[in-house]
C-alpha positions in Angstrom: -81.3 218.9 136.7 -79.9 222.4 135.7 -83.4 223.7 135.9 -84.1 222.1 139.4 -80.7 223.1 140.6 -81.1 226.7 139.7 -84.6 227.1 141.1 -83.7 225.3 144.4 -80.6 227.4 145.0 -82.4 230.5 144.2 -85.0 229.8 146.6 -82.6 228.8 149.3 -80.7 231.8 148.8 -83.7 234.2 148.9 -85.1 232.7 151.8 -81.7 233.0 153.7 -81.5 236.7 152.8 -85.2 237.1 154.1 -84.1 235.7 157.3 -80.9 238.0 157.4 -83.2 241.0 156.7 -85.6 240.0 159.7 -82.6 239.8 162.0 -81.5 243.2 161.1 -84.8 244.8 161.7 -85.2 242.8 164.9 -81.6 243.9 166.0 -82.5 247.5 165.4 -85.9 247.2 167.1 -84.1 245.7 170.2 -81.4 248.3 170.2 -84.0 251.3 170.0 -85.9 249.8 172.9 -83.0 248.9 175.1 -83.5 250.1 178.7 -87.2 250.6 178.2 -90.1 248.6 179.4 -91.5 246.7 176.5 -95.3 246.7 176.1 -97.3 243.8 174.8 -98.6 246.1 172.0 -95.2 246.7 170.7 -94.3 242.9 170.6 -97.5 242.5 168.5 -96.4 245.5 166.2 -93.0 243.8 166.0 -94.6 240.6 164.7 -96.9 242.2 162.3 -93.8 244.3 160.9 -91.6 241.2 160.5 -94.4 239.4 158.5 -94.8 242.5 156.2 -90.9 242.5 155.6 -90.7 239.0 155.0 -93.4 239.0 152.3 -92.1 242.2 150.7 -88.5 241.4 150.7 -89.2 237.9 149.4 -90.9 239.5 146.3 -88.4 242.1 145.7 -85.5 239.6 146.0 -87.1 237.6 143.2 -88.0 240.6 141.2 -84.3 242.0 141.2 -83.1 238.3 140.6 -80.7 238.6 143.6 -81.2 234.9 144.4 -79.2 233.8 141.5 -76.1 231.7 141.9 -74.2 232.6 138.9 -72.5 236.2 138.9 -71.8 238.3 135.9 -72.4 241.6 137.3 -69.6 243.5 139.3 -69.6 243.7 143.1 -70.5 247.5 142.6 -73.6 246.4 140.3 -75.0 244.0 142.9 -74.5 246.5 145.8 -76.4 249.2 143.7 -79.1 246.6 143.0 -79.4 246.0 146.9 -79.7 249.7 147.4 -82.7 249.9 144.8 -84.4 247.0 146.5 -83.9 248.3 150.1 -85.1 251.9 148.9 -88.4 250.4 147.3 -88.9 248.1 150.4 -88.5 250.9 152.9 -90.8 253.2 150.9 -93.3 250.6 151.1 -92.8 250.1 154.9 -93.1 254.1 155.4 -96.5 253.8 153.7 -97.5 251.1 156.1 -96.4 253.3 158.8 -98.6 256.2 157.5 -101.7 253.8 157.6 -101.0 251.7 160.9 -99.0 254.3 163.0 -96.6 251.5 164.2 -94.0 252.8 166.5 -91.7 250.0 165.4 -91.7 251.6 161.7 -90.9 255.1 162.7 -88.3 257.0 160.5 -85.3 256.4 162.9 -86.0 252.6 162.9 -86.5 252.6 159.1 -83.3 254.4 158.4 -81.0 252.3 160.7 -82.7 249.1 159.3 -82.0 250.1 155.6 -78.4 250.9 156.2 -77.7 247.8 158.3 -79.7 245.7 155.8 -77.8 247.2 152.7 -74.5 246.3 154.4 -75.5 242.7 155.6 -77.1 241.6 152.1 -74.3 243.1 150.0 -71.8 241.5 152.4 -73.4 238.1 152.2 -73.8 238.1 148.5 -70.1 239.1 147.7 -68.8 236.9 150.6 -70.8 234.0 149.0 -69.1 234.3 145.6 -65.6 234.7 147.2 -66.4 231.6 149.3 -67.5 229.6 146.4 -64.5 230.5 144.4 -62.3 229.4 147.1 -63.8 225.9 147.2 -64.2 225.7 143.4 -60.5 226.4 142.7 -59.7 223.7 145.2 -61.8 221.2 143.1 -64.8 220.6 145.4 -68.0 219.6 143.6 -66.6 220.5 140.2 -68.5 219.3 137.2 -66.3 218.1 134.3 -67.9 219.2 131.0 -67.2 218.4 127.3 -68.2 221.3 124.8 -69.2 220.4 121.3 -68.8 223.6 119.3 -68.2 225.0 116.1 -67.3 228.8 114.6 -70.5 230.3 116.1 -70.2 229.0 119.6 -67.6 231.3 121.2 -70.2 233.4 123.0 -71.7 230.2 124.5 -68.1 229.0 125.5 -67.2 232.5 127.1 -70.5 232.4 129.2 -69.7 228.8 130.5 -66.4 229.9 131.3 -67.8 233.0 133.3 -70.3 230.8 135.0 -67.7 230.0 137.7 -70.1 229.8 140.6 -71.7 226.8 139.2 -68.6 224.8 139.5 -68.3 223.7 135.8 -64.7 222.7 134.6 -64.4 222.5 130.8 -62.3 219.4 130.3 -62.4 219.5 126.6 -63.7 221.4 123.6 -64.5 219.2 120.5 -64.5 221.0 117.4 -63.1 221.4 113.8 -63.1 225.3 113.9 -59.5 226.5 113.5 -60.3 230.0 115.2 -61.7 228.0 118.3 -58.5 225.9 118.3 -56.2 228.9 118.4 -58.2 230.8 120.8 -58.7 227.9 123.5 -56.0 225.4 122.9 -53.7 227.0 125.3 -56.3 226.9 128.1 -58.2 223.7 127.3 -57.8 220.2 125.7 -59.1 220.6 122.0 -60.5 217.4 120.7 -60.8 217.1 116.8 -64.3 216.8 115.4 -63.5 213.6 113.9 -62.8 211.8 117.0 -65.6 209.3 118.1 -67.6 210.7 120.9 -67.7 207.2 122.5 -63.9 206.9 122.7 -63.6 210.6 124.4 -66.2 209.6 127.1 -64.4 206.3 127.7 -60.9 208.0 127.8 -61.8 211.3 129.7 -63.6 211.8 133.0 -66.7 213.8 131.9 -69.9 214.5 133.8 -71.9 216.5 131.1 -71.9 217.1 127.6 -73.0 220.6 126.2 -73.6 220.9 122.4 -73.6 224.3 121.4 -73.0 224.4 117.7 -75.1 226.7 115.7 -74.6 224.9 112.3 -76.1 221.7 113.7 -76.8 218.1 112.4 -80.2 216.6 113.5 -78.8 213.0 113.2 -75.7 214.0 114.8 -77.5 215.4 118.0 -79.6 212.3 118.2 -76.6 210.1 117.9 -74.7 212.0 120.7 -77.8 211.9 122.9 -78.0 208.1 122.8 -74.3 207.7 123.3 -74.4 209.8 126.5 -77.5 208.2 127.6 -75.8 204.8 127.2 -73.3 205.6 129.9 -75.3 207.8 132.1 -74.0 211.3 131.1 -76.1 214.2 130.8 -76.4 215.8 127.5 -77.5 219.5 127.0 -78.1 221.2 123.7 -79.2 224.8 123.0 -82.8 225.1 122.3 -82.4 226.5 118.9 -82.0 223.0 118.0 -85.0 220.7 118.4 -84.0 217.1 118.6 -86.9 214.4 118.6 -85.3 211.3 120.3 -87.1 208.1 120.8 -86.1 204.8 122.7 -86.3 203.3 126.1 -82.7 204.6 126.9 -83.8 208.2 127.3 -85.8 208.5 130.7 -86.0 212.2 131.2 -85.6 215.6 129.0 -86.1 218.8 130.5 -85.8 222.7 129.6 -83.0 224.3 131.8 -80.9 227.4 131.8 -77.3 227.7 131.9 -76.2 231.4 132.6 -79.3 232.6 131.0 -79.0 230.4 127.8 -81.8 228.2 127.3 -80.8 224.5 126.7 -82.7 221.1 126.5 -81.3 218.4 128.9 -81.4 214.7 128.3 -80.1 212.4 131.2 -80.7 208.8 132.4 -79.7 209.6 136.2 -81.8 210.9 139.0 -82.5 214.6 138.5 -83.9 215.5 141.9 -81.4 218.2 142.9 -82.6 218.9 146.3 -83.1 215.1 147.2 -79.5 214.2 146.0 -78.1 217.2 148.2 -80.0 215.7 151.3 -78.4 212.5 150.3 -74.8 214.0 150.4 -75.5 215.7 153.8 -77.0 212.6 155.2 -73.8 210.6 153.8 -71.4 213.0 155.7 -73.3 213.3 159.0 -74.1 209.5 159.2 -70.8 208.4 158.5 -69.1 210.9 160.7 -71.7 209.5 163.6 -70.8 205.8 162.6 -67.1 206.5 162.8 -67.3 208.1 166.1 -69.8 205.7 167.6 -67.9 202.6 166.6 -64.4 203.6 167.0 -64.0 201.2 169.9 -64.9 198.5 167.3 -62.4 199.7 164.8 -59.6 199.6 167.7 -60.8 196.0 168.5 -60.5 194.8 164.7 -57.1 196.3 164.4 -55.8 194.5 167.2 -57.3 191.3 166.2 -55.8 191.6 162.6 -52.3 192.4 163.8 -52.5 189.4 166.4 -53.5 187.0 163.6 -50.5 187.3 161.2 -48.8 190.6 162.0 -49.6 192.2 158.6 -51.1 195.6 157.8 -54.4 196.6 159.2 -55.9 198.2 156.2 -56.1 196.9 152.5 -56.1 199.8 150.1 -57.0 199.3 146.6 -57.7 201.7 143.6 -61.2 201.7 142.5 -63.3 203.7 140.0 -65.9 206.1 141.2 -68.3 208.6 139.8 -67.8 208.8 135.9 -64.6 207.2 135.9 -62.9 209.1 138.8 -60.2 206.9 140.4 -59.7 207.0 144.3 -58.2 204.6 146.9 -60.8 202.5 148.6 -60.1 201.4 152.3 -61.0 198.1 153.9 -59.8 196.1 156.7 -57.5 193.6 155.5 -59.1 190.2 155.3 -56.5 188.2 153.3 -52.8 187.3 153.5 -50.4 190.3 152.7 -49.7 188.9 149.2 -53.0 188.2 148.4 -52.9 190.1 145.0 -49.8 188.0 143.7 -51.6 184.8 144.5 -54.8 185.8 142.5 -53.5 184.6 139.1 -52.8 181.1 140.3 -56.4 181.0 141.6 -58.3 182.3 138.6 -59.5 179.0 137.3 -61.3 178.5 140.7 -63.4 181.9 140.1 -67.0 181.3 141.0 -68.4 184.6 139.3 -69.1 185.0 135.6 -68.1 188.5 134.0 -65.1 190.4 134.9 -65.5 189.9 138.8 -63.4 187.6 140.7 -64.9 185.8 143.7 -64.2 182.3 145.5 -66.4 181.3 148.2 -63.7 179.6 150.3 -60.8 181.6 149.0 -57.6 180.0 150.6 -56.0 183.7 150.9 -58.6 184.8 153.5 -57.2 184.9 157.0 -59.2 183.5 160.0 -60.0 187.1 161.2 -60.7 188.0 157.7 -63.4 185.3 157.3 -65.4 186.7 160.5 -65.1 190.2 159.0 -66.3 189.2 155.6 -69.2 187.1 157.1 -70.3 190.0 159.2 -69.4 192.6 156.5 -67.2 194.6 159.1 -64.3 194.8 156.5 -66.3 197.5 154.9 -66.5 199.9 157.8 -63.3 202.0 156.8 -65.2 203.0 153.7 -67.0 205.5 155.9 -63.7 207.4 155.7 -64.1 207.2 151.9 -67.6 208.8 152.3 -66.4 211.5 154.6 -64.0 212.3 151.8 -66.7 212.6 149.3 -65.4 209.8 147.2 -68.3 207.3 148.0 -71.8 207.4 149.3 -73.3 205.2 152.1 -75.9 203.7 149.4 -74.8 203.2 145.7 -73.3 200.7 143.2 -70.3 199.1 144.5 -66.9 200.8 143.3 -65.3 198.4 140.7 -61.5 198.1 140.1 -60.3 199.5 136.9 -59.5 196.0 135.3 -63.2 195.2 135.7 -64.4 198.4 134.1 -62.2 197.6 131.0 -64.1 194.5 130.5 -67.8 196.2 130.8 -70.1 196.0 128.3 -71.1 199.5 127.1 -74.6 199.5 128.9 -72.9 198.5 132.0 -70.8 201.5 132.3 -73.8 203.5 133.4 -73.5 202.1 136.8 -70.4 204.6 137.1 -73.1 207.5 136.7 -73.9 207.8 140.4 -71.3 207.8 143.2 -70.4 204.5 144.4 -71.6 203.2 147.7 -71.0 200.9 150.8 -74.1 199.0 150.3 -76.8 198.7 147.4 -79.4 196.2 146.2 -76.8 193.6 145.2 -75.3 193.6 148.9 -78.8 192.6 150.3 -80.0 190.4 147.7 -77.6 187.4 147.8 -74.3 188.9 146.8 -72.1 186.1 145.3 -74.9 184.0 144.7 -76.3 186.5 141.9 -74.7 186.1 138.4 -72.9 189.3 137.4 -75.3 190.2 134.5 -78.1 190.2 137.3 -75.8 192.2 139.5 -75.5 195.1 136.8 -79.1 195.1 136.3 -79.9 195.5 140.0 -77.6 198.7 139.9 -79.4 200.0 136.8 -82.7 199.3 138.7 -81.3 201.3 141.9 -80.0 204.3 139.4 -83.3 204.4 137.6 -85.5 204.2 140.6 -83.5 206.0 143.2 -85.3 207.9 146.1 -84.2 208.9 149.8 -86.8 206.2 151.0 -85.1 203.4 148.9 -81.8 204.5 150.5 -83.4 204.3 153.9 -84.7 200.8 153.1 -81.5 199.5 151.9 -79.5 200.6 155.0 -82.0 199.0 157.1 -81.8 195.8 155.0 -77.9 196.1 155.2 -78.0 196.1 159.0 -79.9 192.9 159.0 -77.6 191.4 156.7 -74.8 192.1 159.1 -76.3 190.8 162.1 -77.3 187.4 160.4 -73.9 187.2 159.0 -74.7 186.1 155.4 -71.6 187.6 154.0 -68.7 185.6 152.2 
């Protein structure tokens, strides 16, 4: 994932900077030709020049590494790099002008373009880092990591700390080294090395584990990889340590870079970074579209619930999301107001195995609630959870904390993807499916995730709603 994310973001950044450079030259050309009659030959020269600039600037931006998202160089150093790039590029354009005699590439145009391009690209890069820092400090798209370290790991830890633009937050440092404890215990949670990693992963919200011990143990690394794979947490270790891991639990391993440090990554979750970003973008815009489109339906349901028994319109319940994050899940209220208090007296009628509580003819369900459940309309407010970034349109259903506490260890991996409004279980029988099979369907979704699969599940969900097979 790290490698693909770095590659994708670098290419997007480079392409955007090329577009900015083309816009700069076009603006200079338009300004220079303002008030004059533009000949067809001049337009042709402009098209050829823009092609030259696009190809040349793409190569130069890659060569100077100015597509990288992480920043260790100062703002002044970045500006100097852009000055060198534009000087070399403008020199090539001048040489092309000598050969072609294009008026679009005359010295005045090249000078104005160089000055404007230097200002625009430097401003873009510096502004990007400032904006990213602003959002990261407010907790957006933060990856919580656990660092496993020893006395030779301080340089690795410092590099991770300074890779702020990637959005990594050190949740804890597991170490037995006294010097690391004294250096970092005031800034991060320091976990004793003797602690069991399984216990730490279960107790803390961890997205990724980074192993950067220099004095490493082969058996320890293999055990850590398998323990992370079991619950769907990515494990990275420095490439100076080669670990041979076998077994069906490890689906993917890849070479990646973390702030120019080479790591091997093991993961059991989808690693299509571009695809997952498209999924996130789709979630937001699709949910926004649904909320706006069916707002009259929201109003009608709210009125019906109020007229039925006069109680609250929404039911709010704490659920467990991505890698253990807690959030409030919204639904239209379908039960009597004191439904949670009545649950204990109905436990003997539970029709689901495992930690889940389900009754087909639950006496707590209201008249309006029964219709909402049958048509799955009670789930509509969860589109607000999607807009808040807590859920996805498609993904494993978010469980309540009490259910997660009773999970078998392999079932915790269903929390490794953002929970969704619908998934395979919702369109395959729901309450008629045993709990163990339900969990396996969620694992099937995670292991075979694709944008196409999401599209199919959304269409199947619409069909289920129209047929009214919910309970």
